[in-house]
C-alpha positions as CSV (number, residue, x, y, z in Angstrom):
1,X,142.5,140.2,178.6
2,X,143.4,142.3,181.8
3,X,142.7,141.1,185.3
4,X,140.3,144.0,185.8
5,X,138.3,143.1,182.7
6,X,138.1,139.4,183.7
7,X,137.0,140.3,187.2
8,X,134.3,142.6,185.7
9,X,133.0,139.7,183.5
10,X,132.8,137.4,186.5
11,X,131.1,140.1,188.6
12,X,128.5,140.7,185.9
13,X,127.8,136.9,185.6
14,X,127.3,136.7,189.4
15,X,125.1,139.7,189.3
16,X,122.8,138.1,186.7
17,X,122.7,134.9,188.9
18,X,121.7,137.1,191.9
19,X,118.9,138.8,189.9
20,X,117.5,135.3,189.2
21,X,117.2,134.8,192.9
22,X,120.3,132.9,193.8
23,X,121.8,134.0,197.2
24,X,125.6,134.3,196.5
25,X,128.2,134.8,199.2
26,X,132.0,134.9,199.4
27,X,134.1,134.1,202.3
28,X,136.3,136.6,204.1
29,X,139.3,134.7,202.9
30,X,138.3,135.0,199.3
31,X,137.7,138.8,199.8
32,X,141.2,139.1,201.4
33,X,142.8,137.4,198.4
34,X,141.2,139.9,196.1
35,X,142.5,142.7,198.2
36,X,146.1,141.6,198.7
37,X,147.4,145.1,198.1
38,X,145.2,146.8,200.8
39,X,146.9,148.0,203.9
40,X,145.1,148.0,207.2
41,X,144.6,151.5,208.6
42,X,144.3,152.6,212.2
43,X,140.9,154.1,211.6
44,X,137.4,153.8,213.0
45,X,136.3,153.6,209.4
46,X,137.9,150.1,209.3
47,X,136.3,147.0,210.7
48,X,137.2,143.3,210.1
49,X,135.1,141.9,207.2
50,X,133.0,138.8,207.9
51,X,131.4,138.1,204.5
52,X,130.3,139.8,201.3
53,X,127.1,139.8,199.4
54,X,127.2,140.0,195.6
55,X,124.8,142.6,194.2
56,X,124.2,144.0,190.7
57,X,126.1,147.3,191.1
58,X,128.8,146.5,193.6
59,X,130.2,144.1,196.2
60,X,129.9,145.2,199.8
61,X,131.3,144.0,203.0
62,X,129.0,142.8,205.8
63,X,130.9,144.0,208.7
64,X,130.5,145.6,212.1
65,X,130.6,149.0,210.3
66,X,127.9,148.2,207.7
67,X,126.8,150.3,204.8
68,X,123.1,151.2,204.3
69,X,122.8,148.1,202.1
70,X,123.3,145.8,205.2
71,X,120.2,147.3,206.9
72,X,118.0,146.8,203.8
73,X,115.7,143.8,203.3
74,X,117.3,140.6,202.1
75,X,118.2,140.7,198.4
76,X,118.3,144.6,198.2
77,X,121.2,146.9,198.1
78,X,121.8,150.6,198.0
79,X,123.8,152.1,195.1
80,X,123.9,155.2,193.0
81,X,121.9,154.8,189.8
82,X,124.0,155.2,186.7
83,X,124.1,154.2,183.1
84,X,127.6,152.8,182.8
85,X,128.3,150.1,180.1
86,X,129.8,146.8,181.0
87,X,130.7,143.5,179.5
88,X,130.7,143.4,175.7
89,X,128.6,146.5,175.3
90,X,130.2,149.5,173.6
91,X,131.6,152.2,176.0
92,X,129.3,155.0,176.9
93,X,129.6,158.4,175.2
94,X,131.0,159.8,178.4
95,X,133.7,157.1,178.6
96,X,134.6,157.8,175.0
97,X,134.9,161.6,175.6
98,X,137.1,160.9,178.7
99,X,139.3,158.6,176.6
100,X,139.7,161.4,174.1
101,X,140.7,163.9,176.8
102,X,143.1,161.5,178.4
103,X,145.7,161.7,175.6
104,X,146.2,165.5,175.8
105,X,146.3,165.4,179.6
106,X,148.9,162.6,179.7
107,X,151.1,164.5,177.3
108,X,150.7,167.9,178.9
109,X,153.9,170.0,179.2
110,X,152.4,173.3,180.5
111,X,154.4,173.1,183.7
112,X,158.0,172.2,182.7
113,X,159.2,171.8,186.3
114,X,156.4,169.3,187.0
115,X,157.1,167.5,183.7
116,X,160.7,167.1,184.7
117,X,159.9,165.6,188.1
118,X,156.8,163.5,187.5
119,X,156.7,159.8,186.9
120,X,153.4,160.0,185.1
121,X,150.3,162.1,184.9
122,X,147.4,161.0,187.1
123,X,144.3,161.5,185.0
124,X,141.5,160.3,187.2
125,X,139.6,157.0,187.8
126,X,136.1,155.7,188.3
127,X,132.7,155.5,186.7
128,X,132.2,157.9,183.8
129,X,128.5,158.0,184.5
130,X,129.0,158.6,188.3
131,X,126.6,160.9,190.1
132,X,129.2,161.5,192.9
133,X,132.7,162.8,192.2
134,X,135.5,163.4,194.7
135,X,138.2,166.0,194.0
136,X,141.5,166.1,195.8
137,X,144.4,168.6,195.5
138,X,147.2,166.7,193.7
139,X,148.8,163.3,193.4
140,X,151.3,162.2,196.1
141,X,154.2,159.8,195.8
142,X,152.1,156.6,195.6
143,X,149.8,158.1,193.1
144,X,152.6,159.4,190.9
145,X,154.1,155.9,190.8
146,X,150.8,154.1,190.1
147,X,149.1,156.6,187.9
148,X,145.9,156.5,189.9
149,X,144.5,159.1,192.4
150,X,144.1,158.2,196.1
151,X,145.9,154.9,196.3
152,X,148.1,155.5,199.3
153,X,147.0,155.4,202.9
154,X,144.7,158.4,202.6
155,X,143.2,156.9,199.4
156,X,142.5,153.6,201.2
157,X,140.7,155.5,204.0
158,X,138.7,157.3,201.3
159,X,137.7,153.9,199.9
160,X,136.5,152.9,203.3
161,X,134.5,156.1,203.7
162,X,132.8,155.5,200.3
163,X,132.0,151.9,201.5
164,X,130.5,153.3,204.7
165,X,128.2,155.4,202.5
166,X,126.9,152.2,201.0
167,X,128.8,152.7,197.7
168,X,131.9,151.2,196.0
169,X,134.9,153.0,194.6
170,X,133.7,151.8,191.2
171,X,130.4,153.7,191.6
172,X,132.1,157.2,191.9
173,X,134.7,159.2,190.1
174,X,137.9,160.4,191.8
175,X,140.2,163.1,190.4
176,X,142.5,165.9,191.4
177,X,142.8,169.6,190.6
178,X,146.5,169.1,189.7
179,X,147.3,166.1,187.6
180,X,151.0,166.0,188.4
181,X,152.7,165.5,191.7
182,X,154.2,168.7,192.9
183,X,158.0,168.6,192.6
184,X,160.1,168.3,195.7
185,X,163.6,169.7,196.4
186,X,166.4,167.2,195.8
187,X,166.6,164.8,198.7
188,X,163.4,165.9,200.3
189,X,160.6,163.4,201.2
190,X,156.9,163.8,201.5
191,X,154.6,165.9,199.4
192,X,154.2,169.6,199.1
193,X,151.0,171.7,198.7
194,X,150.4,172.6,195.0
195,X,150.8,176.3,194.3
196,X,147.7,178.4,193.2
197,X,149.3,179.1,189.8
198,X,149.9,175.3,189.2
199,X,146.3,174.5,190.0
200,X,144.9,177.2,187.8
201,X,147.0,176.0,184.9
202,X,145.6,172.5,185.3
203,X,142.0,173.4,186.3
204,X,140.7,173.5,182.7
205,X,141.3,169.7,182.4
206,X,139.3,169.1,185.6
207,X,136.5,171.4,184.3
208,X,136.2,169.3,181.2
209,X,136.1,166.1,183.2
210,X,133.3,167.5,185.3
211,X,131.5,168.7,182.2
212,X,131.7,165.2,180.7
213,X,130.7,163.3,183.8
214,X,128.1,165.8,185.0
215,X,127.9,164.4,188.6
216,X,124.9,165.4,190.7
217,X,127.3,166.2,193.6
218,X,131.0,167.1,194.0
219,X,133.0,166.6,197.1
220,X,136.2,168.7,197.6
221,X,138.7,166.8,199.8
222,X,140.6,169.4,201.8
223,X,141.0,173.2,201.8
224,X,143.6,173.1,199.0
225,X,141.1,171.4,196.7
226,X,138.6,174.2,197.6
227,X,141.2,176.8,196.8
228,X,141.9,175.2,193.4
229,X,138.2,174.9,192.6
230,X,136.8,178.1,193.9
231,X,139.7,180.2,194.9
232,X,138.6,179.9,198.5
233,X,141.4,180.3,201.1
234,X,139.3,180.0,204.3
235,X,140.1,177.2,206.7
236,X,138.1,174.0,206.4
237,X,136.3,174.4,209.6
238,X,134.6,177.4,208.0
239,X,134.0,175.7,204.6
240,X,132.6,172.3,205.6
241,X,129.1,171.4,206.5
242,X,127.4,173.7,204.0
243,X,126.8,173.6,200.3
244,X,128.9,175.5,197.7
245,X,128.6,175.4,193.9
246,X,131.0,174.7,191.1
247,X,129.7,175.1,187.5
248,X,126.1,174.8,188.7
249,X,126.9,171.5,190.6
250,X,126.4,171.3,194.4
251,X,129.8,171.1,196.1
252,X,130.4,169.9,199.6
253,X,133.8,170.6,201.2
254,X,135.2,168.2,203.9
255,X,138.5,167.4,205.5
256,X,141.1,165.4,203.4
257,X,141.4,161.8,204.5
258,X,145.0,162.5,205.4
259,X,143.8,164.9,208.1
260,X,141.9,162.0,209.7
261,X,145.1,159.9,209.6
262,X,146.8,162.6,211.6
263,X,143.8,163.4,213.9
264,X,142.3,160.2,215.2
265,X,139.7,161.8,217.5
266,X,136.2,160.5,216.9
267,X,134.9,164.1,216.9
268,X,137.0,164.8,213.8
269,X,135.8,161.6,212.0
270,X,132.2,162.6,212.9
271,X,132.7,166.0,211.2
272,X,133.6,164.2,207.9
273,X,130.8,161.8,208.4
274,X,128.2,164.6,208.9
275,X,129.4,166.0,205.6
276,X,128.9,162.6,203.9
277,X,125.4,162.4,205.4
278,X,124.5,165.6,203.7
279,X,125.9,164.2,200.5
280,X,123.8,161.1,200.8
281,X,120.7,163.2,201.5
282,X,121.4,165.4,198.5
283,X,121.6,162.2,196.3
284,X,118.4,160.9,197.7
285,X,120.0,157.7,199.2
286,X,118.5,156.1,202.3
287,X,120.4,156.5,205.6
288,X,120.0,154.1,208.4
289,X,119.7,155.1,212.1
290,X,123.0,153.2,212.7
291,X,124.7,155.3,210.0
292,X,123.3,158.5,211.5
293,X,124.8,157.5,214.8
294,X,128.3,156.8,213.5
295,X,131.0,158.4,215.8
296,X,128.5,159.9,218.2
297,X,129.4,159.6,221.9
298,X,127.9,156.4,223.5
């Protein structure tokens, strides 16, 4: 049995105890041990955790930067409704269809130059029944090594943004337009922007993922993701803050988390947060006054 499976079983048992009225809490030290791989980020989205409250759909931190769940009455939490299967139940139909798609994607050889340079294909991760899906442009070095999207510093910031929305990473689905890390010249470091032809070659895989998951809302992280999805080449300051559409699904564009790591101004964080408030409103999730005031001048 994998660690993730064992952790899910424990989580489900705790959730059942919570539903029976038991008030369950974990110390900050316990939370830290579960998150040994996390790296602290210099971001206003990050606050020191004090304790966590165990709820049926997710585990949330009670911190100085609380999610909507922390302002709800005792015993209540905010989460996206979904029909995902857990425990010993059979996988959902969506999970089975994604599993069937994974094989062809992982063995894809349509871009020989990417096949030659990649460590592995980065398929996507999250809840197959998610109602919210984030789409980035392409895997970076960390993602190429681990085989999971958004696991580097930008990915850790994305996880904090999701938590600030009152959700958990396990509630949503995260993928990329391009499934392979763009190749780099010998000896070069960093990551390059994927080319339009590379993204168009890979886009059919993402279309099938979206068709299977059928999220209620899509979020494009960065201008390159918007270019891959819609062919849009406008700067992000002209794309964000308003609704677009992809395959009949509402699409919100916002800055990539890497942009916030480079631009620490609260005004820039506020722009991303305003986009996430629009997403929460579209999903019909409650928004606290404290959330509405995040990153506003005091």
